[in-house]
The first five atom37 places (N, CA, C, CB, O) and aatype in JSON, in Angstrom:
{
  "aatype": [20, 20, 20, 20, 20, 20, 20, 20, 20, 20, 20, 20, 20, 20, 20, 20, 20, 20, 20, 20, 20, 20, 20, 20, 20, 20, 20, 20, 20, 20, 20, 20, 20, 20, 20, 20, 20, 20, 20, 20, 20, 20, 20, 20, 20, 20, 20, 20, 20, 20, 20, 20, 20, 20, 20, 20, 20, 20, 20, 20, 20, 20, 20, 20, 20, 20, 20, 20, 20, 20, 20, 20, 20, 20, 20, 20, 20, 20, 20, 20, 20, 20, 20, 20, 20, 20, 20, 20, 20, 20, 20, 20, 20, 20, 20],
  "atom_mask": [
    [1, 1, 1, 1, 1],
    [1, 1, 1, 1, 1],
    [1, 1, 1, 1, 1],
    [1, 1, 1, 1, 1],
    [1, 1, 1, 1, 1],
    [1, 1, 1, 1, 1],
    [1, 1, 1, 1, 1],
    [1, 1, 1, 1, 1],
    [1, 1, 1, 1, 1],
    [1, 1, 1, 1, 1],
    [1, 1, 1, 1, 1],
    [1, 1, 1, 1, 1],
    [1, 1, 1, 1, 1],
    [1, 1, 1, 1, 1],
    [1, 1, 1, 1, 1],
    [1, 1, 1, 1, 1],
    [1, 1, 1, 1, 1],
    [1, 1, 1, 1, 1],
    [1, 1, 1, 1, 1],
    [1, 1, 1, 1, 1],
    [1, 1, 1, 1, 1],
    [1, 1, 1, 1, 1],
    [1, 1, 1, 1, 1],
    [1, 1, 1, 1, 1],
    [1, 1, 1, 1, 1],
    [1, 1, 1, 1, 1],
    [1, 1, 1, 1, 1],
    [1, 1, 1, 1, 1],
    [1, 1, 1, 1, 1],
    [1, 1, 1, 1, 1],
    [1, 1, 1, 1, 1],
    [1, 1, 1, 1, 1],
    [1, 1, 1, 1, 1],
    [1, 1, 1, 1, 1],
    [1, 1, 1, 1, 1],
    [1, 1, 1, 1, 1],
    [1, 1, 1, 1, 1],
    [1, 1, 1, 1, 1],
    [1, 1, 1, 1, 1],
    [1, 1, 1, 1, 1],
    [1, 1, 1, 1, 1],
    [1, 1, 1, 1, 1],
    [1, 1, 1, 1, 1],
    [1, 1, 1, 1, 1],
    [1, 1, 1, 1, 1],
    [1, 1, 1, 1, 1],
    [1, 1, 1, 1, 1],
    [1, 1, 1, 1, 1],
    [1, 1, 1, 1, 1],
    [1, 1, 1, 1, 1],
    [1, 1, 1, 1, 1],
    [1, 1, 1, 1, 1],
    [1, 1, 1, 1, 1],
    [1, 1, 1, 1, 1],
    [1, 1, 1, 1, 1],
    [1, 1, 1, 1, 1],
    [1, 1, 1, 1, 1],
    [1, 1, 1, 1, 1],
    [1, 1, 1, 1, 1],
    [1, 1, 1, 1, 1],
    [1, 1, 1, 1, 1],
    [1, 1, 1, 1, 1],
    [1, 1, 1, 1, 1],
    [1, 1, 1, 1, 1],
    [1, 1, 1, 1, 1],
    [1, 1, 1, 1, 1],
    [1, 1, 1, 1, 1],
    [1, 1, 1, 1, 1],
    [1, 1, 1, 1, 1],
    [1, 1, 1, 1, 1],
    [1, 1, 1, 1, 1],
    [1, 1, 1, 1, 1],
    [1, 1, 1, 1, 1],
    [1, 1, 1, 1, 1],
    [1, 1, 1, 1, 1],
    [1, 1, 1, 1, 1],
    [1, 1, 1, 1, 1],
    [1, 1, 1, 1, 1],
    [1, 1, 1, 1, 1],
    [1, 1, 1, 1, 1],
    [1, 1, 1, 1, 1],
    [1, 1, 1, 1, 1],
    [1, 1, 1, 1, 1],
    [1, 1, 1, 1, 1],
    [1, 1, 1, 1, 1],
    [1, 1, 1, 1, 1],
    [1, 1, 1, 1, 1],
    [1, 1, 1, 1, 1],
    [1, 1, 1, 1, 1],
    [1, 1, 1, 1, 1],
    [1, 1, 1, 1, 1],
    [1, 1, 1, 1, 1],
    [1, 1, 1, 1, 1],
    [1, 1, 1, 1, 1],
    [1, 1, 1, 1, 1]
  ],
  "atom_positions": [
    [[39.11, 136.07, 51.0], [38.7, 135.93, 52.24], [37.17, 135.88, 52.17], [39.26, 137.0, 53.1], [36.56, 135.28, 53.05]],
    [[36.59, 136.42, 51.28], [34.74, 136.4, 51.12], [34.56, 135.14, 50.63], [33.89, 137.59, 49.93], [33.52, 134.6, 50.99]],
    [[35.46, 134.35, 49.72], [34.87, 133.22, 49.41], [35.22, 132.14, 50.77], [35.43, 132.76, 47.89], [34.58, 131.11, 50.93]],
    [[35.96, 132.42, 51.39], [36.17, 131.57, 52.66], [34.89, 131.71, 53.4], [37.46, 132.05, 53.6], [34.24, 130.66, 53.43]],
    [[34.41, 132.62, 53.95], [33.07, 133.07, 54.67], [32.14, 132.32, 54.11], [32.65, 134.56, 54.55], [31.42, 131.61, 54.81]],
    [[31.99, 132.37, 52.62], [30.76, 131.88, 52.17], [30.79, 130.32, 52.33], [30.49, 132.34, 50.69], [29.81, 129.71, 52.75]],
    [[32.14, 129.61, 51.94], [32.19, 128.11, 52.38], [31.99, 127.92, 53.56], [33.31, 127.46, 52.17], [31.26, 126.95, 53.76]],
    [[32.41, 128.55, 54.66], [32.11, 128.21, 56.15], [30.56, 128.11, 56.54], [32.76, 129.35, 57.07], [30.1, 127.29, 57.33]],
    [[29.76, 129.18, 55.77], [28.34, 128.97, 55.92], [27.84, 127.99, 55.42], [27.66, 129.85, 55.54], [27.14, 127.21, 56.06]],
    [[28.15, 127.85, 53.98], [28.01, 126.6, 53.41], [28.02, 125.26, 54.15], [28.91, 126.55, 52.56], [27.1, 124.45, 54.26]],
    [[29.29, 125.22, 54.67], [29.33, 124.01, 55.49], [28.31, 123.71, 56.58], [30.54, 123.98, 56.09], [27.79, 122.63, 56.84]],
    [[28.1, 125.1, 57.3], [27.15, 125.15, 58.47], [25.79, 124.61, 57.91], [27.0, 126.71, 59.11], [25.18, 123.77, 58.57]],
    [[25.27, 125.08, 56.68], [23.84, 124.94, 56.18], [23.97, 123.44, 55.35], [23.33, 126.39, 55.1], [22.88, 122.93, 55.09]],
    [[24.92, 122.87, 55.01], [25.12, 121.43, 54.2], [23.98, 120.58, 54.96], [26.89, 120.63, 54.39], [22.98, 120.18, 54.35]],
    [[24.21, 120.33, 56.34], [23.55, 119.16, 56.98], [22.03, 119.42, 56.92], [24.07, 118.93, 58.5], [21.23, 118.49, 57.08]],
    [[21.55, 120.96, 56.65], [20.04, 121.23, 56.64], [19.5, 121.23, 55.23], [19.71, 122.61, 57.31], [18.33, 120.99, 54.92]],
    [[20.59, 121.56, 54.34], [20.17, 121.91, 53.09], [19.93, 120.38, 52.28], [21.35, 122.95, 52.39], [18.99, 120.07, 51.56]],
    [[20.95, 119.68, 52.61], [21.06, 118.52, 51.92], [19.8, 117.64, 51.99], [22.22, 117.84, 52.4], [19.28, 117.43, 50.9]],
    [[19.17, 117.04, 53.11], [17.99, 116.29, 53.05], [16.73, 117.02, 52.6], [17.78, 115.72, 54.32], [15.79, 116.53, 51.98]],
    [[16.91, 118.57, 53.13], [15.87, 119.24, 52.43], [15.37, 119.51, 50.97], [16.02, 120.16, 52.79], [14.23, 119.48, 50.51]],
    [[16.64, 119.78, 50.34], [16.6, 119.95, 49.02], [16.52, 118.54, 48.35], [17.77, 120.75, 48.6], [16.09, 118.64, 47.21]],
    [[16.75, 117.54, 48.65], [16.38, 116.21, 48.09], [15.06, 115.91, 48.29], [17.14, 115.15, 48.63], [14.42, 115.39, 47.38]],
    [[14.53, 116.18, 49.4], [12.97, 115.95, 49.76], [12.06, 117.06, 49.03], [12.72, 116.08, 51.47], [10.97, 116.75, 48.53]],
    [[12.51, 118.23, 49.02], [11.71, 119.04, 47.92], [11.58, 118.56, 46.44], [12.32, 120.37, 47.81], [10.55, 118.43, 45.79]],
    [[12.85, 118.33, 46.06], [13.05, 117.95, 44.76], [12.18, 116.59, 44.25], [14.55, 117.75, 44.64], [11.63, 116.48, 43.15]],
    [[12.21, 115.62, 45.28], [11.19, 114.44, 45.22], [9.91, 114.63, 45.27], [11.33, 113.6, 46.15], [9.04, 114.16, 44.53]],
    [[9.8, 115.45, 46.29], [8.31, 115.89, 46.29], [7.93, 116.63, 45.05], [7.99, 116.82, 47.51], [6.74, 116.48, 44.75]],
    [[8.51, 117.29, 44.36], [8.09, 118.12, 43.24], [7.84, 117.33, 42.03], [9.09, 119.14, 42.94], [7.0, 117.65, 41.19]],
    [[8.51, 116.43, 41.97], [8.57, 115.15, 41.05], [7.65, 114.09, 41.33], [9.88, 114.51, 41.11], [7.62, 113.08, 40.62]],
    [[6.79, 114.3, 42.48], [6.39, 112.96, 42.81], [4.88, 112.69, 41.79], [6.14, 112.88, 44.66], [4.14, 111.73, 41.96]],
    [[4.66, 113.77, 40.75], [3.66, 113.51, 40.04], [4.33, 112.57, 38.89], [2.95, 114.82, 39.61], [3.51, 112.09, 38.11]],
    [[5.49, 112.29, 38.71], [6.08, 111.3, 37.96], [5.9, 109.88, 38.7], [7.55, 111.68, 37.73], [5.51, 109.66, 39.85]],
    [[6.32, 108.94, 37.64], [6.44, 107.64, 38.03], [7.22, 107.62, 39.65], [7.29, 106.85, 36.78], [8.03, 108.55, 39.75]],
    [[7.14, 106.92, 40.65], [7.68, 106.69, 41.57], [8.98, 106.35, 41.49], [7.09, 106.03, 42.07], [9.69, 106.78, 42.4]],
    [[9.52, 105.67, 40.62], [10.74, 105.26, 40.47], [11.6, 106.32, 39.82], [10.73, 104.06, 39.79], [12.77, 106.37, 40.18]],
    [[11.22, 107.07, 39.0], [11.54, 108.0, 38.1], [11.91, 109.31, 39.41], [10.12, 108.25, 36.84], [12.93, 110.0, 39.38]],
    [[11.01, 109.4, 40.32], [11.23, 110.64, 41.13], [12.31, 110.13, 42.31], [9.69, 111.26, 41.79], [12.91, 110.88, 43.08]],
    [[12.38, 108.86, 42.28], [13.33, 108.54, 43.46], [14.74, 108.5, 42.84], [12.95, 107.08, 44.23], [15.71, 108.71, 43.57]],
    [[14.92, 108.21, 41.37], [16.32, 108.44, 40.82], [16.6, 109.89, 40.44], [16.54, 107.57, 39.56], [17.79, 110.21, 40.34]],
    [[15.65, 110.81, 40.22], [15.94, 112.11, 40.26], [16.6, 112.56, 41.7], [14.66, 112.84, 39.94], [17.69, 113.11, 41.75]],
    [[15.92, 112.3, 42.67], [16.43, 112.77, 43.63], [18.09, 111.97, 44.15], [15.23, 112.7, 44.6], [19.09, 112.45, 44.7]],
    [[17.82, 110.86, 43.77], [19.1, 110.03, 44.3], [20.47, 110.52, 43.22], [18.72, 108.05, 44.16], [21.66, 110.53, 43.55]],
    [[20.07, 110.79, 42.26], [21.08, 111.51, 41.11], [21.51, 112.77, 41.37], [20.48, 111.68, 39.76], [22.68, 113.03, 41.11]],
    [[20.62, 113.81, 41.93], [20.86, 115.08, 42.63], [21.85, 115.07, 43.6], [19.74, 115.53, 43.24], [22.87, 115.75, 43.65]],
    [[21.28, 113.88, 44.69], [22.18, 113.9, 46.05], [23.48, 113.51, 45.43], [21.69, 112.78, 47.37], [24.45, 114.19, 45.78]],
    [[23.66, 112.55, 44.6], [25.19, 112.08, 44.3], [25.71, 113.06, 43.62], [25.43, 110.77, 43.48], [26.73, 113.5, 44.13]],
    [[25.34, 113.61, 42.56], [25.98, 114.53, 41.53], [26.15, 115.98, 42.2], [25.02, 114.61, 40.15], [27.09, 116.71, 41.89]],
    [[25.25, 116.28, 43.05], [25.54, 117.61, 43.56], [26.1, 117.77, 45.06], [24.3, 118.36, 43.45], [27.07, 118.44, 45.41]],
    [[25.34, 117.08, 45.76], [26.02, 116.99, 47.39], [27.16, 116.3, 47.39], [25.13, 116.22, 48.53], [28.07, 116.79, 48.06]],
    [[27.41, 115.07, 46.69], [28.78, 114.0, 46.99], [29.87, 114.4, 46.0], [28.42, 112.18, 46.69], [31.06, 114.1, 46.12]],
    [[29.33, 115.12, 44.98], [30.43, 115.62, 44.0], [30.89, 117.03, 43.76], [30.06, 115.25, 42.8], [32.04, 117.44, 43.93]],
    [[29.81, 117.73, 43.35], [29.89, 119.26, 42.87], [30.21, 120.14, 43.96], [28.54, 119.8, 42.26], [30.92, 121.13, 43.82]],
    [[29.62, 119.74, 45.2], [29.56, 120.55, 46.51], [31.19, 120.34, 47.07], [28.21, 119.86, 47.71], [31.98, 121.27, 47.23]],
    [[31.49, 118.92, 47.3], [32.94, 118.76, 47.66], [33.96, 119.5, 46.71], [33.28, 117.23, 47.65], [34.83, 120.27, 47.13]],
    [[33.8, 119.27, 45.69], [34.38, 119.83, 44.46], [34.76, 121.58, 44.66], [33.19, 119.53, 43.17], [35.91, 122.0, 44.57]],
    [[33.75, 122.33, 44.9], [33.66, 123.64, 45.21], [34.37, 124.11, 46.36], [32.42, 123.94, 45.33], [35.01, 125.16, 46.37]],
    [[34.2, 123.07, 47.65], [34.91, 123.42, 48.62], [36.22, 123.15, 48.91], [34.4, 123.14, 49.4], [36.89, 123.85, 49.68]],
    [[36.69, 122.05, 48.26], [38.19, 121.67, 48.23], [38.96, 121.9, 46.96], [38.33, 120.23, 48.52], [40.18, 121.82, 46.9]],
    [[38.19, 122.2, 45.95], [38.89, 122.22, 44.58], [39.27, 120.82, 44.21], [40.21, 123.13, 44.59], [39.03, 119.85, 44.92]],
    [[39.89, 120.77, 42.99], [40.01, 119.46, 42.23], [41.32, 118.61, 43.21], [40.49, 119.83, 40.33], [41.38, 117.47, 43.66]],
    [[42.15, 119.62, 43.26], [43.48, 119.02, 44.1], [43.0, 118.47, 45.42], [44.68, 120.23, 44.46], [43.4, 117.38, 45.84]],
    [[42.26, 119.13, 45.97], [41.75, 119.05, 47.46], [41.0, 117.62, 47.36], [40.61, 120.45, 47.98], [41.35, 116.72, 48.13]],
    [[40.13, 117.44, 46.54], [39.15, 116.42, 46.3], [39.96, 114.95, 46.13], [38.27, 116.84, 44.94], [39.71, 113.91, 46.73]],
    [[40.91, 115.18, 45.23], [41.66, 114.19, 44.85], [42.83, 113.74, 46.05], [42.25, 114.65, 43.51], [43.34, 112.63, 46.15]],
    [[43.07, 114.84, 46.85], [43.96, 114.07, 47.82], [42.94, 113.51, 49.13], [45.3, 115.19, 48.41], [43.27, 112.51, 49.75]],
    [[41.76, 114.21, 49.44], [41.01, 113.58, 50.19], [40.68, 112.09, 49.87], [40.01, 114.32, 50.26], [40.78, 111.21, 50.72]],
    [[40.22, 111.84, 48.46], [40.03, 110.47, 48.07], [41.42, 109.5, 47.92], [39.29, 110.56, 46.71], [41.29, 108.28, 47.79]],
    [[42.4, 109.98, 47.95], [43.78, 109.44, 47.85], [44.34, 108.91, 49.01], [44.65, 110.38, 47.4], [45.2, 108.03, 49.09]],
    [[43.68, 109.62, 50.08], [44.5, 108.94, 51.58], [43.91, 107.71, 51.77], [44.29, 109.83, 53.14], [44.47, 107.11, 52.69]],
    [[43.1, 107.16, 51.33], [42.83, 105.6, 51.35], [43.07, 104.92, 50.4], [41.67, 105.23, 51.55], [42.64, 105.1, 49.26]],
    [[44.06, 103.71, 50.93], [44.42, 103.01, 49.95], [43.2, 102.01, 49.05], [45.49, 102.28, 50.58], [43.3, 101.58, 47.9]],
    [[42.14, 101.84, 49.95], [41.32, 101.12, 49.4], [39.75, 101.9, 49.72], [41.6, 99.63, 49.94], [39.05, 101.43, 50.62]],
    [[39.29, 103.05, 48.96], [38.26, 103.68, 49.25], [36.86, 103.02, 49.22], [38.33, 104.64, 48.52], [35.87, 103.53, 49.74]],
    [[36.88, 101.73, 48.49], [35.74, 101.13, 48.6], [35.77, 99.81, 49.14], [35.18, 101.13, 47.48], [34.86, 99.03, 48.9]],
    [[36.75, 99.5, 49.86], [37.24, 98.36, 50.61], [37.65, 97.47, 49.56], [36.22, 97.73, 51.58], [38.08, 97.67, 48.42]],
    [[37.31, 95.98, 50.5], [37.92, 94.89, 49.68], [36.58, 94.19, 49.48], [39.21, 93.94, 50.43], [35.69, 94.32, 50.32]],
    [[36.43, 93.48, 48.44], [37.15, 93.99, 46.92], [36.4, 95.04, 46.67], [37.1, 92.94, 45.52], [35.31, 95.31, 47.17]],
    [[37.16, 95.8, 45.68], [36.7, 97.04, 45.39], [35.6, 97.14, 44.39], [37.74, 97.78, 45.0], [34.86, 98.12, 44.32]],
    [[35.54, 96.39, 43.85], [34.49, 96.11, 42.87], [33.03, 95.94, 43.65], [34.91, 94.73, 42.02], [32.02, 96.53, 43.28]],
    [[33.08, 95.13, 44.66], [31.98, 94.92, 45.48], [31.49, 96.08, 46.06], [32.24, 94.03, 46.43], [30.29, 96.38, 46.03]],
    [[32.56, 96.92, 46.71], [32.15, 98.19, 47.48], [31.44, 99.0, 46.43], [33.43, 99.04, 48.15], [30.31, 99.44, 46.61]],
    [[32.14, 99.19, 45.31], [31.48, 100.28, 44.41], [30.27, 99.77, 43.91], [32.34, 100.74, 43.2], [29.5, 100.65, 43.52]],
    [[29.86, 98.57, 43.79], [28.56, 97.87, 43.48], [27.63, 98.22, 44.48], [28.67, 96.35, 43.4], [26.49, 98.56, 44.17]],
    [[27.99, 98.17, 45.58], [26.97, 98.46, 47.04], [26.4, 99.92, 46.88], [27.97, 98.41, 48.74], [25.41, 100.32, 47.49]],
    [[27.06, 100.62, 46.06], [26.56, 102.15, 45.99], [25.25, 102.15, 45.43], [27.48, 103.13, 45.09], [24.41, 102.97, 45.79]],
    [[25.01, 101.17, 44.44], [23.94, 101.05, 43.44], [22.72, 100.34, 44.07], [24.46, 100.25, 42.18], [21.63, 100.28, 43.5]],
    [[22.99, 99.76, 45.4], [21.69, 99.07, 45.75], [20.38, 99.76, 46.18], [21.98, 98.25, 46.75], [19.37, 99.06, 46.17]],
    [[20.3, 100.97, 46.54], [19.34, 101.59, 46.41], [18.63, 101.7, 45.44], [19.52, 102.38, 46.67], [17.44, 101.38, 45.43]],
    [[19.33, 102.2, 44.35], [18.23, 101.88, 42.95], [18.12, 100.65, 42.62], [18.61, 102.48, 41.58], [17.22, 100.67, 41.77]],
    [[18.47, 99.56, 42.75], [18.16, 98.37, 42.23], [17.31, 97.64, 43.21], [19.34, 97.66, 41.87], [16.9, 96.52, 42.91]],
    [[16.99, 98.19, 44.41], [15.97, 97.13, 45.41], [14.78, 98.1, 46.03], [16.99, 96.33, 46.97], [14.03, 97.89, 46.98]],
    [[14.89, 99.38, 45.05], [13.65, 100.42, 45.47], [12.54, 99.91, 44.92], [13.76, 101.96, 44.97], [12.54, 99.17, 43.94]],
    [[11.43, 100.34, 45.63], [10.05, 99.71, 45.08], [9.6, 100.62, 43.82], [8.76, 99.73, 46.35], [9.56, 101.83, 43.62]],
    [[9.32, 99.62, 43.16], [8.73, 100.45, 41.76], [7.31, 100.17, 41.67], [9.43, 99.95, 40.24], [6.8, 99.34, 40.92]],
    [[6.65, 101.02, 42.59], [5.01, 101.06, 42.21], [4.73, 102.26, 41.48], [3.97, 101.08, 43.52], [3.58, 102.5, 41.1]]
  ]
}
C-alpha cells in the first residue's frame, strides 16, 4: 500500500520533475561541448523518464502490455517512425 502511495505522488510530480531534471542536468553539463550536453540530457530523458520510470510504475508485464496494445506503435512504415525518434540528435545545432 505504501508503494502505491509513492507511485501516486511520483505521477503527480513527474510533469514538474521531468523538464526540471533535464534542464538542471543540461545546465550542469553546459561547460561541456553543446552537443555533448544536449546528448546527455536527451539520453537521461529517454532512458530514465521514458523507460525506467514507466518500468517502475507499471512493472515489466504492465509496460509490455501497454506497448503491445498498439499493432503499429511506430506507425507505418515502422522503420521510419523509429528513425524519427533520432531526428533531434541529428539536426541539433553543433556549435
